[in-house]
N, C-alpha and C positions, 0 to 999 in steps of 0.2 A: 248626528250630532248628541241624539237620546242616548246611543250605546258607549260614547264619550263621557256623558253626566252620568250613567251608571255606575263607568268603572272608575269616576272620579269617585260616587259616593262610596263605595267597596273600599279606597284605598283610604280615604280620609276617617273610613271605620276602623279600618284594621290599622291606621296609623294613632287612633287614641285607644282601642284597645290594647295595643302596645306598649303604649307610652301610662298606660294604667298597671299592666300589668310586668314582672318581671320578666329577663332570661329565662328561655329555655319552656313559659308558658305555651300551654296549648290555644293555639286560636278558632274560633269556630268554621268549620267545613266548608266546602265550597256549594253542599248541600242547603248549608243552614243562612250561609251569605245570599245566597239564590231566592230562598225566600224573602229572606230578609229585605231586600232591596231590590225586589221585582227586576233582578236582571238575570239575564241568561249565564249558562254554563260556562260559555265560551268568554263574554265579557268578565268574570268572577276570572277566571285562572286569567284574564290579561292583564287583571289589577294585582293578583298574586306576583306572579312573572317579574311584574317593575319592580314592585318590593325588595323580592327576590335579588333582581339586578343590584336592587340600593341597597344593600345588605341589610335592610331593617327587618326582614323574616327569614324562616330558612324553611325549606320544605324537604320533607324526609318518605320518599314515597311509598305508599302502606299504611302510613301514619299519620301525615295530617301532616299540618303548618305550624309551626311554632318561632317565637319569638326570638330572634338569632342575640347570642351576645354582642356586645362590642368589640370592635376590630381589637382591642389591647386584652381583649380577654379570652378570645378565641384560642381553641388549645393548639401548639407549634405542634406538629408532627416529629417525633422523635426516632431517628434513623439510628442511631447511634448503636444501636443491637447489630446493626449487618457489618460492623466492622471485626465484631466478635465473630459470626456468622460467615465471612469470606476470608479472615485470615490475611497474611502477608499479601501485601501488591505483587502481582507478576514484576518482573524486572524489565526494561526497555519499552513500557508502555508511552514513554515520556518523548522520548526519543523518537518512536516511530509516528505519535503524532507532531512532534514540531518536524520530522520530514515532510509529513504529510500537510504542513498549515498552510493556508496561499497566505503570500505577502498583502500587507496593507497596503493602499492605496497611495501610489506616489512612490514604492520604495523600488528598489530596482533589484531580481532575484538572480544570485548566483549560486544559488541552492535548489534542492527538489530532483523529482527522478523522472520527468517528464517534458516532451517535446513542447517549446514554444507553440500556442494554437496555427501558429502560419507559416510553420512546419510540418503540421497535419496534415495528413491526407483527405478533408473532411468531406468535400465535395463526391469524391470517388466511393467514400466509405458510407457517407448516406445514398449514394445512388446503387453499393448493393443490397444495404439495408434495405430498403424500399422493393428492388425486387425480390430480395427472400421473403418479404411481408407477404408478397403476393400470390404466391404461391403454398398452397392450402396443406400439405404434405412438410412443410417447415412446422406447423405447429403441432404437429403429432410427436408422440411419445416417441422417439427414436432410439437404437444401440446404449445405455448406458453408460460405456465406454467413450462413447461420438461418434460422429460422423466417421462411416468406413473410409472414404473419398477423403477426408481432411487429417485423418491420421496417416493415411498414406503419403499424403506432401510432408507432413513432418517426418516421418521414417526417412522417406526420399531426403530431406535436408540434412537429416543426422550422418547420412554416409550407409555404405553396404551394412551395418552392423545391427541395424534394428527393420523392423516391419510394421506395417501397418497394424497387425495384431498385439503386435507389442506396448502399442502406445495405447496413451489414455486421455482425450480432451479434458482440459483444467479453466475455470474462470480465472483465469491469470495465475502466472509464476509463484506467488506468495501463496495461493493455497495449495498449487502442486507441490512447494517445498515442504509446506508445514504438513500433507499428509505423507510425505515419504520419509522425511522425519520421525513420527509415530510409526510408522507400517514398517520400517526396518530397524527400529529401536525397541531398548526399554525404559523406564524412568530407571537411573542410574548409570546408564552406559556412556564411555566418552565419546563424544564427535569430535573429530579432529577438523580445524577452520585455519586457512592462509589467516596470516596477521601481518597488516590489517584485511576484513572482509567487510562483505554485507550486512549492515548493524540488524535487517530485516530477519537473518538467517539466526544472528545471532539469537534477537527475541525469542523465533520460534522453537529454536534448540533449548531456552531456559524453558521455556512455558512447558515444552516434554520431558521437562525432569531431566537433560541430560548435561554431563559435564562438559563443556565449550575448554576444548584445548588449542591453543594455536601455534600454528608452526610460522617460521620467520619466512617472511617473502622479500626477493628485491627486486631490482627492473627487470631479469626475467624471468618472474615467476617463483612461483614454491620453490623452496631448497628441497633438494629431492633425501640428499642427507639427514636435514632434519625430521624429514617427514616419514625415514623409515625409522629413524631413531624415535618417536614419537611414537608410532605403532607400537614398537617393540615395549616402551615402559608403559602406557597403557594398556595395551588391550584392545584397542579403539578398532572396531570395524565396520567405520566409515568414515568417509574426509569429503567434505564441502569444498568444491575449485569451480573458479571462476578463470576458466584457463586463456579466456580473449577478452581484451580489455577489461582487467577486474575491477570491480566499483571497491571501494574509493580509488585505488592507487591507479589504474591505468596500464598496468604492466600485462603483457602476452608472452607467457610459458613460449619459454626460446624450445627450437627447432632439437636442440640437444641434451635437453632435459625432458622432455614428453618419453620416452622410453624409460627415463629410469623411474620418473613420478608413477608410470602404470608398473613396474618393476617394485616397485614399493609397495604398492596397494594389492599386486598379485599373492606376492611372498608375502605378506599379513592375511591374507583369504580373505579380504574386507571389499567393499564398495566404493565406489569415487561418485558423487552425485555431480557431474555436471553442470552446471548452472550457465546455457550459450545464450545468456539475457541479452549479447551486445553483437550477434551475430553479423545484423542488421546494420549497425552502428558503423562499421569500419570506413576510414577516412581515405587512408592512405595504402594501393595498393589492395591486393587479393588476402582475403584472411586466411590462416590454416585451415586443414578441415577439423572437424570438433574430432574429440578423442574417443568418441563413440565409434568413428569410422574405422578403428585399427581396435578393434575389443573381440578376439576369440570367444572368450569364454565366459563372458557376461558378467564382469566387472564395473561397469561404466552404465552409472543411472541416467537418461538424458532428458535435460530439460532444459525447453524453449519457449519463448513468450513472444507474444507479438505487439503487447501494449506500449513496449519502450521506442517501438520502432515506427510506432503508429499514431494512438491514441489513446488516452487513458478510459475511455467509455468501452475500447475493444478489449474485453477482459477474457481473453481466448490463450491459453498456452495447452503443449502438453507434454507428458513426461512418460518415458518408456524406460524397459529393462526388461531381460530377457530370464527365461525361468523362473522358477517358487517368488524369486523378486518381482517379478515384473505382475504375478499373479496377486500377490498382496498390496501393491501399488495399486492394483486396478480393484480391489475389496476393499481397501480404504478410500478410494475416491467416491465409491457406491455409499458408504457409511456416511459418507459429509455432508453429500448434497445432491443426490441420485444421478443427474445430468447436467450438463451444461446448455441454456435457452437453444432451442433449434435455432431459429431467427438467426440468433447471433453466429453461431455455428455457421450456419449456411451463408452470409455475409460476408466470414471471415473469408469461405471458401472462393465465395465470386471475387473476391476483391483481389487473395491472390494468384488465383486463374486468368484476370484480366489482363491487358498491355499495361495498365493503372502500376501495378506492382512492379514493375521492373524501370517505370519510370519515375517512381517513387521513391527510390531507392538509391536511383545515381541524384535527385534531385537533393535527396534528402545527403547525401556524401558530401556533393559540394556546397551545401548551407551550412552541413555542422564544420566544413575547413576553413569559412569565412569567418567564423562565428569565433572557433577557436583559435584562428590567427586573430584577431581584433582581440581578446581577452590577452595572448600572449604579448601581442605590442604594447598593450596599458599597461599590462605587469612592469614591462620592459623599462616604460616611460618611467612610472611613477612609484614604483615598488619592486626596484629591480633583484633585489634580494629575495623577493620571494618568487622569481623564478624560475620553475623545474630544470633542470639541467637534461632531463629526458621526457620529452613531448609524447605520451602514448598516440596512435595510431589511430583510435578510432575511442570511441565510448562518447562519454557525457561531459565527461571532467577532469579538471587537472586537480592532482595531491601537490599542495606546497607545502612546505616547510617553515614553519619561524624561526625566526634567529631570537640569540639573544634571551631565552629562558621564558619569553611571552606566553600567557595563559592563551590558549587555542575556544576556550568556553568562554571569559571573559570578553577576549577581540569581539565573538561573534557576536556578544548582546552588545558590545559599544558600537560595533557595524549595523547592527539594527537601528540603535540609534541614531545613528548618518544615513539610516534611507539604503541600506542595502544589505540582502539578506545573505551570509552565508554558513554552511556548518560547518561545527568542531569538528577536529579530528579522533576527539577521546572515545565519543562512543563505539567507532567502528574500530575498537581494539577489544577481544576478551582477555586482555590480561593488559597490565599497565604498557601504555604507549612509549614506543624508541623514542620518540618525539613530537614536539607540538606541532601540529600541520591543520590544516582549512581544506576541504573539499569546495572546487569552486566549480560551480558547473555551467559552461558557456552553452547552452541547450533552449537554456528559458529566457534568455534576454536577448536583443535585437542589437545587430553588431555595434550601431552607432552609438548604444547605453553602455557600452563596454567599456570605453573612458571616462564618465561619469560613474560607473559603478567602482573602477577602483582608485579615483580620488576621493570616492567619502570612503573606500576602506583604509588607503594612508590617512587622513581624517584619523579614523577611530584606531590606528596603530599608534599612531603620535597621541 
């Protein structure tokens, strides 16, 4: 109680001094207040802390305490200089942030690029991570290119074209793609992409200072004739492609086009980045082998991620190439972030080599098929004009064309107001879109919500 009375005396004294003096005036030191009030330094410090919290006084380390300016007189930081220092804002940031934004409470998500939590093998991943964390060796620094056994798993998945020493482990497919574009190109170079294509690829290409050149794609994948023409016209030496269940349009490169695409890349003396993000997301029948499996001369750079088919927190991917291109990729990854955390690599390997992995793939194919069917049925019931004629055999999305000149961006905003989150098609094009589209994701909402989601979308469209 005595300390409390002493603190109150110090507070009242400082309040009186502050009222008599003006803003910025120096107040007595702790030593002076200790002697004046016969109080301990701790008590005086507590009194000062309370007045600082009230905004009455200001403590300046090494200089003392001063009367604070009234709130309306305090200097507002001027950060406008940063606009000049930073220069133009990179394109694509708004779209990427919108793509990764969490839906508000009560909204039904038909957007996003990750599995609904009910589809994620969280228990198996947690058990694998627990086992990995108990192994002291996983906490030590391993090879910068990643664990050899994990790289060997990715190499086997790519087919016979790549070996473990050709692969490097990355913290997710986006990081791998960013490193590849910077390692294999120089600012100002042209890079060819399917049209439409993954907007994350567009964003990192533009951030790397590349000229993004779209190549038309249809229900059978990229058009080989247009691809060859684009190589000849631009002199590009890199083509980014998703041959399996391409995001966003869902097409798989047809068997009769695979050799033609390979010939176009080879004749141009170029590389093809094969983003095999959907290898584990096939719903109907077996998936064709990767393009990397039939690449004798090292034109294909193979990218495979586990994140899309497992959980957002499993940021583990691999990218591989042979020859000098592979060496450049490994060097780029080293410069970017040294290596992927050992426990995460070990947990991924534990999961991939356990019976839980094939069980998860089978269950995921069934669940995605059910959700895809529910979304298609809801479209046929409420918005038949939007139901696509060609349903993708895998992946996470439907690519629906809007009729009557509808504005896809405005419709996405109106849908959000109705409580359903969809993504407009415009950001997925490197140039002007061929027509307005929406990308509707069937992996992020439960099947029983699809009907209500499409009802809300129908209201927004009206």
